C-alpha positions as CSV (number, residue, x, y, z in Angstrom):
1,X,0.0,0.0,0.0
2,X,1.6,3.3,-1.1
3,X,0.6,6.9,-0.4
4,X,-2.9,6.0,0.9
5,X,-5.2,8.9,1.6
6,X,-8.7,8.8,3.0
7,X,-11.0,11.5,4.3
8,X,-14.4,11.4,5.9
9,X,-16.7,14.4,6.4
10,X,-14.6,16.8,8.6
11,X,-11.8,14.3,9.2
12,X,-8.6,13.3,7.3
13,X,-8.3,9.7,8.4
14,X,-5.2,8.7,6.4
15,X,-2.4,10.9,5.1
16,X,0.0,9.4,2.6
17,X,0.2,6.1,4.5
18,X,2.6,3.3,3.4
19,X,2.3,-0.3,4.5
20,X,3.7,-3.6,3.2
21,X,3.9,-7.2,4.4
22,X,5.5,-10.3,3.0
23,X,4.4,-13.9,2.9
24,X,5.1,-15.8,6.1
25,X,5.5,-12.5,8.1
26,X,3.6,-11.3,11.1
27,X,3.3,-7.5,11.2
28,X,1.7,-5.8,14.1
29,X,-0.2,-2.6,13.3
30,X,-0.3,-0.3,16.4
31,X,-1.5,3.1,17.3
32,X,-3.8,5.0,19.6
33,X,-7.5,4.9,18.9
34,X,-8.2,7.2,16.0
35,X,-4.7,6.7,14.5
36,X,-6.2,5.2,11.3
37,X,-5.5,1.5,11.8
38,X,-9.0,0.3,11.2
39,X,-9.5,2.7,8.2
40,X,-6.3,1.4,6.6
41,X,-7.3,-2.2,7.1
42,X,-10.8,-1.6,5.9
43,X,-9.3,-0.3,2.7
44,X,-7.2,-3.4,2.3
45,X,-10.3,-5.5,3.2
46,X,-12.5,-3.9,0.5
47,X,-14.8,-2.1,3.0
48,X,-13.6,1.4,2.0
49,X,-11.9,2.7,-1.1
50,X,-9.0,5.2,-0.8
51,X,-9.2,8.7,-2.1
52,X,-5.8,8.3,-3.6
53,X,-2.8,5.9,-3.5
54,X,-2.0,2.5,-4.9
55,X,-2.3,-1.1,-3.7
56,X,-0.2,-4.0,-5.0
57,X,-1.0,-7.7,-4.2
58,X,1.7,-10.1,-5.3
59,X,3.3,-7.4,-7.5
60,X,0.1,-6.6,-9.4
61,X,-1.5,-3.1,-8.9
62,X,-5.1,-3.5,-8.0
63,X,-8.2,-1.5,-6.8
64,X,-10.0,-3.5,-4.2
65,X,-13.6,-2.8,-5.0
66,X,-15.4,-4.8,-2.3
67,X,-15.1,-7.4,0.5
68,X,-15.8,-10.2,-2.0
69,X,-13.0,-8.8,-4.3
70,X,-10.6,-8.9,-1.3
71,X,-11.6,-12.5,-0.8
72,X,-10.7,-13.3,-4.4
73,X,-7.3,-11.6,-3.9
74,X,-6.7,-13.9,-0.9
75,X,-7.2,-11.2,1.8
76,X,-9.2,-12.4,4.9
77,X,-10.4,-10.2,7.7
78,X,-11.2,-11.4,11.3
79,X,-13.0,-8.5,12.9
80,X,-13.1,-7.7,16.6
81,X,-16.8,-8.2,16.4
82,X,-17.0,-11.7,15.1
83,X,-19.1,-12.2,11.9
84,X,-20.6,-15.5,13.1
85,X,-24.1,-16.9,12.9
86,X,-24.5,-18.8,16.2
87,X,-27.7,-20.5,15.0
88,X,-25.7,-22.4,12.3
89,X,-23.1,-25.1,12.7
90,X,-19.3,-24.7,12.2
91,X,-19.3,-25.9,8.6
92,X,-22.2,-23.7,7.6
93,X,-20.4,-20.7,9.0
94,X,-17.1,-21.5,7.3
95,X,-18.8,-21.9,3.8
96,X,-21.6,-19.3,4.3
97,X,-22.5,-17.9,0.9
98,X,-20.3,-20.4,-0.9
99,X,-22.1,-23.6,0.0
100,X,-21.3,-26.5,-2.3
101,X,-24.5,-27.8,-4.0
102,X,-25.7,-31.0,-5.5
103,X,-28.6,-30.9,-7.9
104,X,-29.2,-27.3,-6.7
105,X,-29.5,-28.4,-3.0
106,X,-26.9,-27.4,-0.4
107,X,-24.6,-30.5,0.1
108,X,-24.2,-30.6,3.9
109,X,-22.1,-33.7,3.8
110,X,-19.6,-32.0,1.4
111,X,-19.5,-28.9,3.7
112,X,-18.6,-31.1,6.6
113,X,-15.9,-33.0,4.7
114,X,-14.4,-29.7,3.3
115,X,-14.5,-28.0,6.7
116,X,-12.7,-30.7,8.6
117,X,-9.1,-30.1,7.3
118,X,-9.3,-26.4,8.2
119,X,-10.5,-26.9,11.8
120,X,-7.8,-29.7,12.2
121,X,-5.2,-27.3,10.9
122,X,-6.2,-24.9,13.7
123,X,-6.1,-27.6,16.4
124,X,-9.9,-27.4,17.0
125,X,-11.2,-30.6,18.6
126,X,-14.8,-30.1,17.4
127,X,-17.0,-31.5,14.7
128,X,-18.0,-29.4,11.7
129,X,-21.6,-30.2,12.7
130,X,-21.2,-28.5,16.1
131,X,-23.6,-25.5,16.6
132,X,-21.5,-22.4,16.9
133,X,-23.6,-21.4,19.9
134,X,-22.0,-24.2,21.9
135,X,-18.4,-22.9,21.3
136,X,-16.4,-20.5,23.4
137,X,-15.4,-17.1,22.1
138,X,-11.9,-18.4,21.4
139,X,-13.3,-21.3,19.4
140,X,-15.6,-19.0,17.5
141,X,-12.6,-16.9,16.5
142,X,-10.9,-20.0,15.2
143,X,-14.0,-20.7,13.0
144,X,-13.5,-17.2,11.6
145,X,-9.9,-18.0,10.8
146,X,-11.0,-21.3,9.2
147,X,-13.4,-19.3,7.1
148,X,-10.6,-17.1,5.8
149,X,-8.4,-20.2,5.1
150,X,-11.2,-21.9,3.2
151,X,-11.2,-18.9,0.9
152,X,-7.5,-19.6,0.2
153,X,-6.4,-16.5,2.2
154,X,-2.8,-15.6,1.9
155,X,-3.1,-12.5,4.0
156,X,-5.2,-12.5,7.2
157,X,-6.0,-9.3,9.1
158,X,-6.8,-9.8,12.8
159,X,-8.3,-6.9,14.6
160,X,-8.0,-7.0,18.4
161,X,-8.2,-10.8,18.3
162,X,-7.6,-11.4,22.0
163,X,-9.9,-8.7,23.5
164,X,-12.5,-11.3,24.7
165,X,-10.2,-14.4,25.1
166,X,-9.1,-16.2,28.2
167,X,-5.4,-16.6,28.9
168,X,-5.3,-20.1,27.6
169,X,-7.3,-19.1,24.4
170,X,-4.9,-16.3,23.9
171,X,-1.9,-18.7,24.1
172,X,-3.7,-21.0,21.6
173,X,-4.3,-18.2,19.2
174,X,-0.6,-17.0,19.3
175,X,0.4,-20.6,18.7
176,X,-1.9,-20.8,15.7
177,X,-0.5,-17.5,14.3
178,X,3.0,-19.0,14.5
179,X,1.9,-22.1,12.6
180,X,0.2,-20.0,9.9
181,X,3.3,-18.0,9.5
182,X,5.2,-21.2,9.0
183,X,2.8,-22.1,6.1
184,X,3.7,-18.8,4.4
185,X,0.5,-16.9,5.4
186,X,1.0,-13.2,6.1
187,X,-0.7,-12.0,9.4
188,X,-1.6,-8.4,10.1
189,X,-2.1,-8.2,13.9
190,X,-3.9,-5.1,15.3
191,X,-3.7,-4.9,19.1
192,X,-3.4,-2.6,22.1
193,X,-1.9,-5.5,24.1
194,X,1.8,-4.7,23.6
195,X,2.9,-7.8,25.5
196,X,1.3,-10.0,22.8
197,X,2.8,-7.9,20.0
198,X,6.2,-8.5,21.5
199,X,5.5,-12.3,21.5
200,X,4.3,-12.7,18.0
201,X,5.4,-9.9,15.7
202,X,8.3,-10.0,13.2
203,X,7.9,-6.3,12.6
204,X,5.8,-3.4,14.1
205,X,4.3,-0.6,12.1
206,X,2.9,2.4,14.0
207,X,0.4,5.0,12.9
208,X,-0.2,8.3,14.6
209,X,-2.9,10.9,13.7
210,X,-3.5,9.1,10.4
211,X,0.1,9.0,9.2
212,X,3.1,6.7,9.5
213,X,4.9,7.1,12.8
214,X,7.7,4.6,12.3
215,X,8.6,0.9,12.3
216,X,10.4,-1.5,14.6
217,X,12.3,-4.6,13.5
218,X,12.1,-7.8,15.6
219,X,15.2,-6.8,17.6
220,X,13.9,-3.3,18.3
221,X,10.5,-4.4,19.6
222,X,9.9,-3.5,23.3
223,X,7.2,-1.8,25.3
224,X,8.8,1.6,25.6
225,X,9.7,1.8,21.9
226,X,6.2,0.9,20.8
227,X,4.6,3.4,23.2
228,X,6.9,6.1,22.1
229,X,6.0,5.6,18.4
230,X,2.2,5.5,19.2
231,X,2.0,8.6,21.3
232,X,5.0,10.6,20.0
233,X,6.5,10.8,23.5
234,X,7.7,8.6,26.3
235,X,4.9,7.7,28.8
236,X,6.0,7.2,32.4
237,X,5.7,3.6,33.3
238,X,2.9,2.8,35.7
239,X,4.0,3.6,39.2
240,X,0.6,4.1,40.8
241,X,0.2,5.4,44.3
242,X,-1.8,3.2,46.6
243,X,-4.2,3.8,49.5
244,X,-3.7,2.6,53.0
245,X,-7.2,1.4,54.1
246,X,-8.3,0.6,57.6
247,X,-11.0,-1.9,58.4
248,X,-13.3,0.7,60.0
249,X,-13.6,2.9,56.8
250,X,-17.1,3.0,55.3
251,X,-17.8,2.3,51.7
252,X,-19.6,-0.3,49.6
253,X,-20.6,-3.4,51.5
254,X,-22.1,-6.5,49.9
255,X,-23.5,-9.2,52.3
256,X,-24.6,-12.7,51.4
257,X,-25.7,-11.7,47.9
258,X,-27.2,-14.3,45.6
259,X,-27.3,-13.6,41.8
260,X,-29.5,-15.2,39.2
261,X,-26.3,-16.3,37.4
262,X,-25.1,-18.3,40.4
263,X,-28.2,-18.8,42.6
264,X,-26.4,-21.3,44.9
265,X,-23.6,-19.0,45.8
266,X,-23.6,-16.2,48.5
267,X,-21.1,-13.4,48.0
268,X,-19.8,-11.0,50.7
269,X,-17.1,-8.4,50.3
270,X,-16.3,-4.8,51.0
271,X,-14.9,-1.9,49.0
272,X,-13.7,0.8,51.4
273,X,-14.1,4.5,50.7
274,X,-10.9,5.7,49.1
275,X,-9.9,2.2,48.0
276,X,-9.5,0.6,44.5
277,X,-10.5,-3.0,44.8
278,X,-9.5,-5.0,41.8
279,X,-11.6,-8.1,41.0
280,X,-9.9,-10.8,38.9
281,X,-11.2,-14.2,37.6
282,X,-11.5,-16.2,34.5
283,X,-14.2,-15.7,31.9
284,X,-17.5,-17.0,33.3
285,X,-16.5,-16.5,37.0
286,X,-19.6,-14.3,37.5
287,X,-17.9,-10.9,38.1
288,X,-19.9,-8.9,35.6
289,X,-23.1,-10.6,36.7
290,X,-22.3,-9.7,40.3
291,X,-21.7,-6.1,39.3
292,X,-25.0,-5.9,37.5
293,X,-26.8,-7.4,40.5
294,X,-25.2,-4.9,42.9
295,X,-26.1,-2.0,40.6
296,X,-29.7,-3.3,40.3
297,X,-30.0,-4.1,36.6
298,X,-30.1,-7.9,37.4
299,X,-32.4,-9.3,40.1
300,X,-31.1,-10.0,43.6
301,X,-32.3,-13.3,44.9
302,X,-31.0,-12.7,48.5
303,X,-28.6,-10.4,50.3
304,X,-27.9,-6.8,51.1
305,X,-26.1,-3.9,49.6
306,X,-25.0,-0.9,51.8
307,X,-23.2,2.3,50.9
308,X,-21.7,4.1,53.9
309,X,-23.9,2.0,56.2
310,X,-27.1,2.9,54.4
311,X,-29.1,-0.1,53.0
312,X,-29.9,0.2,49.2
313,X,-33.2,-1.2,47.8
314,X,-32.5,-4.5,46.0
315,X,-33.0,-4.9,42.3
316,X,-33.4,-1.2,41.5
317,X,-30.8,0.7,39.4
318,X,-32.7,3.9,40.2
319,X,-32.2,3.2,43.9
320,X,-28.5,2.6,43.4
321,X,-28.1,5.8,41.4
322,X,-30.0,7.8,44.1
323,X,-27.6,6.2,46.7
324,X,-24.5,7.3,44.7
325,X,-23.6,3.8,43.3
326,X,-22.8,3.9,39.6
327,X,-21.7,1.4,37.0
328,X,-19.4,1.8,34.0
329,X,-20.4,-1.4,32.2
330,X,-18.3,-3.8,30.2
331,X,-20.2,-3.2,26.9
332,X,-20.2,0.6,27.0
333,X,-21.7,1.0,23.5
334,X,-24.7,-1.2,24.2
335,X,-25.4,-0.5,27.9
336,X,-23.4,2.6,28.9
337,X,-24.2,5.1,26.1
338,X,-26.8,6.0,23.6
339,X,-24.3,6.2,20.7
340,X,-26.6,8.1,18.3
341,X,-26.9,10.9,20.9
342,X,-24.3,13.6,21.2
343,X,-21.9,14.1,24.1
344,X,-24.2,16.6,25.8
345,X,-27.2,14.4,25.8
346,X,-25.2,11.4,27.1
347,X,-23.7,13.4,30.0
348,X,-27.1,14.4,31.2
349,X,-28.8,11.0,30.6
350,X,-28.8,9.8,34.2
351,X,-29.7,13.1,35.8
352,X,-32.4,14.7,33.5
353,X,-34.3,16.0,36.5
354,X,-31.2,18.1,37.3
355,X,-31.5,19.8,33.9
356,X,-35.3,20.2,33.8
357,X,-37.2,23.4,34.5
358,X,-40.5,23.6,36.5
359,X,-42.4,22.6,33.4
360,X,-40.4,19.4,33.0
361,X,-38.6,20.7,29.9
362,X,-34.9,20.2,29.4
363,X,-32.7,23.3,29.8
364,X,-30.4,22.8,26.9
365,X,-28.0,25.6,27.9
366,X,-27.5,24.0,31.3
367,X,-26.9,20.7,29.7
368,X,-24.3,22.3,27.4
369,X,-22.5,24.0,30.3
370,X,-22.2,20.7,32.2
371,X,-21.0,18.8,29.1
372,X,-18.4,21.4,28.3
373,X,-17.1,21.2,31.9
374,X,-16.8,17.4,31.7
375,X,-15.1,17.5,28.2
376,X,-12.5,19.9,29.6
377,X,-12.1,18.1,33.0
378,X,-11.7,14.6,31.4
379,X,-9.8,15.8,28.3
380,X,-12.4,14.3,26.0
381,X,-11.0,14.7,22.4
382,X,-13.9,16.0,20.3
383,X,-14.6,18.9,17.9
384,X,-17.8,19.7,19.9
385,X,-20.2,18.6,22.7
386,X,-22.7,18.2,19.8
387,X,-20.6,15.3,18.3
388,X,-22.4,12.0,18.3
389,X,-20.7,9.6,20.7
390,X,-20.5,6.9,18.0
391,X,-17.9,9.1,16.2
392,X,-15.6,9.1,19.2
393,X,-12.7,6.7,19.9
394,X,-13.1,3.9,22.5
395,X,-11.1,5.9,25.1
396,X,-13.2,9.0,24.7
397,X,-16.5,7.0,24.7
398,X,-15.4,5.6,28.1
399,X,-14.8,9.1,29.3
400,X,-18.3,10.1,28.3
401,X,-19.6,7.2,30.4
402,X,-17.7,8.5,33.4
403,X,-18.7,12.1,32.7
404,X,-22.4,11.0,33.1
405,X,-21.6,9.8,36.6
406,X,-19.0,12.3,37.7
407,X,-21.6,15.1,37.4
408,X,-23.6,13.4,40.1
409,X,-21.1,13.1,43.1
410,X,-20.5,9.3,43.2
411,X,-19.9,7.5,46.5
412,X,-19.0,4.2,44.7
413,X,-18.2,3.4,41.1
414,X,-18.0,0.0,39.5
415,X,-15.7,-0.2,36.5
416,X,-16.3,-3.4,34.5
417,X,-13.3,-3.9,32.0
418,X,-12.6,-0.1,32.0
419,X,-9.8,-0.1,29.4
420,X,-10.9,-2.9,27.0
421,X,-10.3,-1.8,23.5
422,X,-8.6,1.4,24.7
423,X,-5.1,2.6,23.6
424,X,-2.2,3.0,25.9
425,X,-2.4,6.8,26.3
426,X,-6.1,6.7,27.1
427,X,-5.5,3.9,29.6
428,X,-3.1,6.0,31.6
429,X,-5.7,8.8,31.8
430,X,-8.4,6.3,33.0
431,X,-6.0,5.0,35.7
432,X,-5.3,8.5,36.8
433,X,-9.0,9.3,37.0
434,X,-9.7,6.2,39.0
435,X,-7.0,7.1,41.5
436,X,-8.3,10.6,41.8
437,X,-11.7,9.3,42.6
438,X,-10.3,7.1,45.3
439,X,-8.3,10.0,46.7
440,X,-11.6,11.9,46.9
441,X,-13.1,9.1,49.1
442,X,-15.0,7.2,46.4
443,X,-15.1,3.4,46.7
444,X,-13.7,2.2,43.4
445,X,-14.5,-1.4,42.4
446,X,-12.6,-2.5,39.2
447,X,-13.3,-5.7,37.3
448,X,-10.6,-6.5,34.8
449,X,-9.3,-9.5,32.8
450,X,-6.0,-7.6,32.2
451,X,-3.6,-9.1,34.8
452,X,-1.1,-6.2,34.5
453,X,-3.9,-3.7,35.1
454,X,-5.2,-5.5,38.2
455,X,-1.7,-5.8,39.7
456,X,-0.8,-2.3,38.8
457,X,-3.6,-0.1,40.0
458,X,-5.4,-2.1,42.8
459,X,-5.0,-1.5,46.5
460,X,-6.4,-5.0,47.2
461,X,-7.5,-7.9,44.9
462,X,-10.5,-10.2,45.3
463,X,-10.7,-13.2,43.0
464,X,-13.8,-15.0,41.8
465,X,-14.3,-18.6,40.6
466,X,-17.7,-20.1,39.5
467,X,-19.8,-17.4,41.4
468,X,-17.8,-17.4,44.6
469,X,-15.0,-15.2,46.0
470,X,-12.2,-17.7,46.5
471,X,-9.9,-15.3,48.3
472,X,-8.5,-11.8,48.7
473,X,-4.9,-10.7,48.2
474,X,-3.2,-7.8,50.0
475,X,-0.9,-5.6,48.1
476,X,2.3,-7.0,49.6
477,X,1.4,-10.4,48.3
478,X,0.4,-9.4,44.7
479,X,1.5,-11.8,42.0
480,X,0.1,-13.4,38.8
481,X,0.6,-16.8,40.4
482,X,-1.4,-15.9,43.5
483,X,-4.3,-14.6,41.3
484,X,-4.3,-17.7,39.0
485,X,-4.2,-20.0,42.1
486,X,-7.5,-18.4,43.3
487,X,-9.0,-18.0,39.8
488,X,-9.0,-21.8,39.2
489,X,-10.7,-22.5,42.5
490,X,-7.7,-22.6,44.9
491,X,-7.9,-21.2,48.4
492,X,-5.9,-18.6,50.2
493,X,-2.8,-20.2,51.7
């Protein structure tokens, strides 16, 4: 790809970008959110057409007109949001739209036979006839890769492929990438997880503000070098301050809580005012379900929630909000924001009464003043408070979620996967914000699958396994080994 330019209304997304990859090479494409990574790959994948520039595939200059044309050229795209139909089986997904037929009827036996070599190549111990709904996210991702291979893909683009995977699934994917590289397949690996990039990449290409920011060869790849290319400066490594909490400090207290996800388990724990409690655990441990139950969006079967010794009505999000308990959910686009609304409307969403006059009409000017204050306070990068939230980067969307709650004087905030899909610069800002909240006396409960994040920012760690808290770890005893011991069902030693 040479001299690629692309503009959208009001935005120059790509400016004279160059990118190349060879057969049997893994190239990591890195950059902050909004740097242009997705736009560049969407051009290579046939989703967008460039305004100018040239693309060569196997030495031939081409114009990639569509996704199907990209398929014909041997370019496969495994998106972060998987393009899987879970009501169909594995084989039907792999050959969707290209089903072999016999006498005009879809030949299901042939689909099964043709699918088997691809799933075996990826080390999947499943039948082509297995319904996709029965597979883990990691297995579904392998089905997407099998689909690309079935189209004879020689270049596979992977966009944030491990964002929803467990540690073991991540290790499996990295092993598969190594095997595909050995078969001469080129892999373009887009990720904010720089540790994974260091493990698998032969070369790193960085974009910044829509332009090339530099490259790193295999010997040059390290965390600091990648961060420097991405943000244009050296970020200070995380040396977070930590709170000293005493047992008599008030805060968020959960007693004998039973959730609908794990009705046979009773959960009790405390998040003290001024503390950041990190909650770790494997996928399916019940952490998000617990958070949703405490906040009141999921039903409480039994138990009690208190904030500063005040009991909160069970099963009512409104009661939690009135009590000063707020949730920044895992899926911010679906449950934390109205993405079609602008920033101003999202900031006021949970407190419309505050911006209403005596007739019940919204005071738009008051809304605007509050939104501008939060945009400045949280350093939300946007042309205007009237910008639809859907047009913001992941990090700035997360800040809008927080702006909604910060305007309401929180007593406790639950952060569920607060930095998922967020670039390294925005992560540092989110961490600083969380610590500032704790310093102001807010009880901060952070759920995260990022081990480095949990170890780095938490004052104390609680670990869940199959709906239960298997143990807590004090700061002086923090280690990955200690967390994993509890995450697989072990007990505190």
